[in-house]
Biotite code that builds the C-alpha atoms (Angstrom):
import biotite.structure as struc

atoms = struc.array([
    struc.Atom([-5.991, 2.711, -9.801], chain_id="A", res_id=1, res_name="MET", atom_name="CA", element="C"),
    struc.Atom([-3.655, -0.172, -10.594], chain_id="A", res_id=2, res_name="ALA", atom_name="CA", element="C"),
    struc.Atom([-1.319, 0.660, -7.698], chain_id="A", res_id=3, res_name="LEU", atom_name="CA", element="C"),
    struc.Atom([-4.137, 0.298, -5.170], chain_id="A", res_id=4, res_name="GLU", atom_name="CA", element="C"),
    struc.Atom([-5.119, -3.069, -6.650], chain_id="A", res_id=5, res_name="LYS", atom_name="CA", element="C"),
    struc.Atom([-1.507, -4.287, -6.643], chain_id="A", res_id=6, res_name="LEU", atom_name="CA", element="C"),
    struc.Atom([-0.858, -3.251, -3.028], chain_id="A", res_id=7, res_name="LEU", atom_name="CA", element="C"),
    struc.Atom([-4.179, -4.678, -1.844], chain_id="A", res_id=8, res_name="ALA", atom_name="CA", element="C"),
    struc.Atom([-3.379, -8.039, -3.393], chain_id="A", res_id=9, res_name="LYS", atom_name="CA", element="C"),
    struc.Atom([0.187, -8.066, -2.045], chain_id="A", res_id=10, res_name="ALA", atom_name="CA", element="C"),
    struc.Atom([-0.953, -7.152, 1.479], chain_id="A", res_id=11, res_name="LEU", atom_name="CA", element="C"),
    struc.Atom([-4.013, -9.413, 1.491], chain_id="A", res_id=12, res_name="GLY", atom_name="CA", element="C"),
    struc.Atom([-6.589, -6.669, 2.059], chain_id="A", res_id=13, res_name="VAL", atom_name="CA", element="C"),
    struc.Atom([-9.585, -5.467, 0.070], chain_id="A", res_id=14, res_name="ALA", atom_name="CA", element="C"),
    struc.Atom([-8.917, -2.890, -2.646], chain_id="A", res_id=15, res_name="LYS", atom_name="CA", element="C"),
    struc.Atom([-11.290, -0.554, -0.829], chain_id="A", res_id=16, res_name="SER", atom_name="CA", element="C"),
    struc.Atom([-8.818, -0.536, 2.100], chain_id="A", res_id=17, res_name="ASN", atom_name="CA", element="C"),
    struc.Atom([-6.011, 0.928, -0.026], chain_id="A", res_id=18, res_name="VAL", atom_name="CA", element="C"),
    struc.Atom([-6.156, 4.529, -1.214], chain_id="A", res_id=19, res_name="GLN", atom_name="CA", element="C"),
    struc.Atom([-3.754, 7.009, -2.768], chain_id="A", res_id=20, res_name="VAL", atom_name="CA", element="C"),
    struc.Atom([-4.136, 9.960, -0.401], chain_id="A", res_id=21, res_name="ALA", atom_name="CA", element="C"),
    struc.Atom([-1.800, 12.355, -2.222], chain_id="A", res_id=22, res_name="ARG", atom_name="CA", element="C"),
    struc.Atom([0.092, 12.376, -5.479], chain_id="A", res_id=23, res_name="GLY", atom_name="CA", element="C"),
    struc.Atom([-2.354, 10.543, -7.709], chain_id="A", res_id=24, res_name="THR", atom_name="CA", element="C"),
    struc.Atom([-0.543, 11.749, -10.833], chain_id="A", res_id=25, res_name="THR", atom_name="CA", element="C"),
    struc.Atom([2.847, 12.382, -9.231], chain_id="A", res_id=26, res_name="ALA", atom_name="CA", element="C"),
    struc.Atom([5.815, 10.048, -9.095], chain_id="A", res_id=27, res_name="ARG", atom_name="CA", element="C"),
    struc.Atom([5.846, 10.111, -5.273], chain_id="A", res_id=28, res_name="LEU", atom_name="CA", element="C"),
    struc.Atom([2.618, 9.077, -3.577], chain_id="A", res_id=29, res_name="LYS", atom_name="CA", element="C"),
    struc.Atom([1.161, 8.933, -0.085], chain_id="A", res_id=30, res_name="THR", atom_name="CA", element="C"),
    struc.Atom([-0.802, 5.728, 0.449], chain_id="A", res_id=31, res_name="ILE", atom_name="CA", element="C"),
    struc.Atom([-3.387, 5.011, 3.153], chain_id="A", res_id=32, res_name="GLU", atom_name="CA", element="C"),
    struc.Atom([-3.914, 1.349, 4.044], chain_id="A", res_id=33, res_name="ILE", atom_name="CA", element="C"),
    struc.Atom([-6.516, 0.031, 6.485], chain_id="A", res_id=34, res_name="GLU", atom_name="CA", element="C"),
    struc.Atom([-6.524, -3.436, 7.991], chain_id="A", res_id=35, res_name="GLY", atom_name="CA", element="C"),
    struc.Atom([-2.745, -3.886, 8.166], chain_id="A", res_id=36, res_name="VAL", atom_name="CA", element="C"),
    struc.Atom([-0.753, -3.322, 11.339], chain_id="A", res_id=37, res_name="SER", atom_name="CA", element="C"),
    struc.Atom([2.443, -1.290, 11.381], chain_id="A", res_id=38, res_name="ASP", atom_name="CA", element="C"),
    struc.Atom([4.410, -4.467, 12.071], chain_id="A", res_id=39, res_name="ALA", atom_name="CA", element="C"),
    struc.Atom([2.832, -6.284, 9.102], chain_id="A", res_id=40, res_name="GLU", atom_name="CA", element="C"),
    struc.Atom([3.517, -3.363, 6.801], chain_id="A", res_id=41, res_name="LEU", atom_name="CA", element="C"),
    struc.Atom([7.111, -3.046, 8.008], chain_id="A", res_id=42, res_name="ARG", atom_name="CA", element="C"),
    struc.Atom([7.691, -6.796, 7.443], chain_id="A", res_id=43, res_name="ALA", atom_name="CA", element="C"),
    struc.Atom([6.260, -6.488, 3.935], chain_id="A", res_id=44, res_name="PHE", atom_name="CA", element="C"),
    struc.Atom([8.445, -3.491, 3.075], chain_id="A", res_id=45, res_name="LEU", atom_name="CA", element="C"),
    struc.Atom([11.567, -5.091, 4.603], chain_id="A", res_id=46, res_name="ASP", atom_name="CA", element="C"),
    struc.Atom([11.428, -7.729, 1.849], chain_id="A", res_id=47, res_name="GLN", atom_name="CA", element="C"),
    struc.Atom([12.441, -5.023, -0.618], chain_id="A", res_id=48, res_name="PHE", atom_name="CA", element="C"),
    struc.Atom([14.921, -3.085, 1.538], chain_id="A", res_id=49, res_name="ALA", atom_name="CA", element="C"),
    struc.Atom([18.071, -4.748, 0.242], chain_id="A", res_id=50, res_name="GLU", atom_name="CA", element="C"),
])
């Protein structure tokens, strides 16, 4: 899935570490990401919070 590839590249992890857990065809999705700490993920998401 393109979303998994995009997030993996943006977060600097392998594509195999990013998976859509729920909502594959839905607008809202639940994503599982391995190899990224909560703090790293929060810092990444904070870039887009404003």
